[in-house]
N, C-alpha and C positions, 0 to 999 in steps of 0.2 A: 539737348541734342539727341535725335533719335539714333537707333542702332545703325542704320545705313550710313548716316553722316559720320558716326564715330569710326566706322570701317573705312570710309573714304579719307577721313583725317589721318588714320593710321597709315594708309597707302601714301597719302600726300607727304607725310613726314618721314617715311621709312624706305620708299622705293629707291633702289640704287642700281647701278650698272651691273649686269650679270644676273639679275633676278629673272623670273619667268612668270608668265601668265598661263593658266590652263582654262579650257572651256569645255563645256559639255552641251551639245546640241540636244535639247530634250523634247522637241516636238516629234510626233509619231512619224511624220513624213521624212525626217532627216535620217534616212536609212543607213548612211555610211557610219554615222555616230553610233547607231544601234549595233551595227556589225562590230565596231571596235569594242563596245561594251560587252557584247556577247563573247568575243574572243579573249579580251583581257580581264574582264570581270571588275572593271573599275569605271566609275562614271566620269571619265575624262576622255574626250575625243579629239582634243587639239591642244598643242603646246606652242607657245611663242616666247621668244627671248627679248630681253630689254637691254638697251644701251643708250648712250648719249643723254643721260638724265641731267636736267638742268633746273635750278630753282632761281627765280628772279621776280621781284615785284609781285609776290603772292601768286605766281603762276609756276606750276611744275610742268615742264615739257619732257617728253621721252619718246624715243623711237622704238618701234617693235619690229623685230624680224621674224618671219614665219615662212613655212613651206606650205603652199596651197596646191590642191589637186589641179586646179585650172591653170595656175600661173607659174608654178615653180616657186623659187625663193623671192620674196618681196619684202619691202620695208615701208612703214608708214609712221608719221609723227602724230602724237596725241598729246593731250594736256589735261591737267586738273587745275581748276581755278578756285582760289579761296577768296570769296567776296561776300561782304555783309554777313560774315559769320557762317556762311554756307560753303560747301565744297561741291563743285560742279565738274562732272567728268564727261568726256566725249561720248556720243550716242552709241559708238561701237560697244561700249561696256554696259550699256543700259538696255540691250536687246533682251526682251523677256523670253525669247526662244532659246537662250543660252544661259547656263549657270557659269559664273565667273569666279576664278580662284587666283589668289596671289601666292606664289611660291618663292619666298626669299632664298637667295643663295647664301650658303654658310661661309663662302669665301668673300673677301674684300677684293674687288677688281681694281687694279691699278689703272692709271691713265693710259699707259701703253697697251695694257690688255683690252681696255675699252676700244682703243683704235683698232686692235686686231679683230674685235667683235664686229666693229663697223665694216671692216674690209670683208670679213667672212659673210655677213648677211647681204652685202652689196655685190657679192660674186655669184654668178649663176652656178647652180649646182652641177656636179659631175659624179658619176659612179663608175667603178670598174666592173668587169664582167661578173665576178662572184657576188657582188652586192645586188646585181640586177635580180637575182633569184629570190632576194628577200624583200623586194619592193612591190607595192601595188602597181598596176599597169605594166606588168612584166613584158608583155609582147611589144608594147609601144617603146619601152626602154631598150629592148633588144634590137628593135628596128633602128633606133637612133645610134646604138653602139656600133652596129655594122656600117651605117652611113658615115660615122666619124672615122672608122678604120679605112673606109674607101676614099677618104679625103673629101667627102661631101659635107655640107653644112647640116648639122642635126636639126630636125624639126623641133618645134617648141616642146620643152620637157614638161611632162606632167608628173606630179609626185604627191603622194599622200602621207609620206613618212615624216610627219612634222616632228615627232619625238626624236627620230634619228638626227634630223638637222639640228635640233636643240642640243643634243649630246655632242654632235660634231663641233658645235660652236664652242663648247667648253674645252674640247680637245685642242681646238685652235689656239687657245690661250694657256695651254698646259695644265688644265684641270681634268682629271680622269676619275673613273670609278671602276673598281675591279670587276663589277658586274657587266660592264660594257663589252669588253673583249672583242672589239671590232665587229660586233653584230649590229643589227638594226633593232634597237629597243622599241617596244610598244609603249604607249603612254603609262601603263601600269608599272612597267620596269623602270621607266624614266623617273617617275615621282618617288621611287624607292631608292634612288641613288643617294649616296652619302652627302653630296653637296646641296641637296634639297633640304633646307633647314626645317620647313614646316609647310603645311597645306592649309591655306586660310580662305574660306569662302567669303566673297565680298558681295553684299546685297546693295545694289546701287539704285 
């Protein structure tokens, strides 16, 4: 078994609710990732949360919640299949334009906490006025904030603060870190939180 298969096997056997994935967009034209790297000093440009992990008949299915610039908060279902001695993962994690990391959570998430994670990631995001100052697309968010106050339907929310959404997902289930302090953490700050057990690069 080669190194990448061993890493996928580890992911297949150990992935659990409340874990996280991290990505780094490494192509030269992915300028937003380069900006995050320049600001934070760490090669992680995107954070996503894991919930609804299920194992059955040599298939691991899991849902991923993440905050995207274009779409706001979204969820998708992925799988790892163990067949004929090999481990196969969705193409999302095999994109050679991104480095892929597995961040296990130091906490064991209960069934009720997993339900709260599901509710959190399936709920459209909202920010108060003070948080607007700490987010990308500030003008767009400010415009939406005033629309909401005037009783009008907000336009589609854009957000790039994926690490903030990940940290908020933990707060939603009662897990916090003293470093958070109600601020919007960047990816470097997020991966240093006490509930991030380790950072494991996965070569798929």
